N, C-alpha and C positions, 0 to 999 in steps of 0.2 A: 417588647415586646412581654407582653405577660403571660397568653394561654401556649398548652400546647397546640404540636400539631397531627401527631403522631401519639393514638393513645397506650402501645408502646413503650413511651420519649418518658424515664423519666423528669427531665426539664427543658424543655427549652434550646437550652442547650447544646444537648443531645440535639438534638426538630433541628437547628439550623446545622449540625457535621453534616445529621443522615443524607438532605437537599444539599451539601457539598459535597457534601462524598457522592452521591447520585450521576450530581452534575459532574463529576471532574472525570471519572471513568467512563460516562457518552461522550465526551472531550475524548480524553483516550482509548477507546476501542470505535471511534471517528478517525482518528488517524494513523491507526494503523495498519486497519481496512482501508487503506489509501494510502500505505506503504506499499500493505500488499496487491493492491493492481499498482501499482507504480512497479515495483520488482518488477512481476505478470511483462506488461507492458518491457520493461526494461528487455529478458531476457526473447521475448518473438522478437522484440526490432534486429538481438543480436544476433538471435542464428538466420532472421529476413536481411544480413550483412553478412554475414560466414560465408552465405548462399549465396550471391551475388561476387564475393571473392571469389569464391570458386567454379560461375560455371566460365567468370572471366577470366583463370587460368585454364580450363578447360577451353573457352574460345582464342585465345592466345595462343595454345599448342595446335588448335585441331589448326590456327593461319600461319604456324607455325610450318608446320608439316606439308601445304599447301606451295607452298614457298618451294619446296623440297626442286 
């Protein structure tokens, strides 16, 4: 490697560092976005599970009232 890629860089090593930094930043952003999506999905599923459990408890209480 003998030439610079970016005109504002001092040397080819600064170019390499910039390219690697941009690459890892993009990779990290993708990971964070996926983590946030998964966390939202987990919250949604937990809320659905809690709702199902509540409905089952209500149905159980209703069934117990009908058997009296």
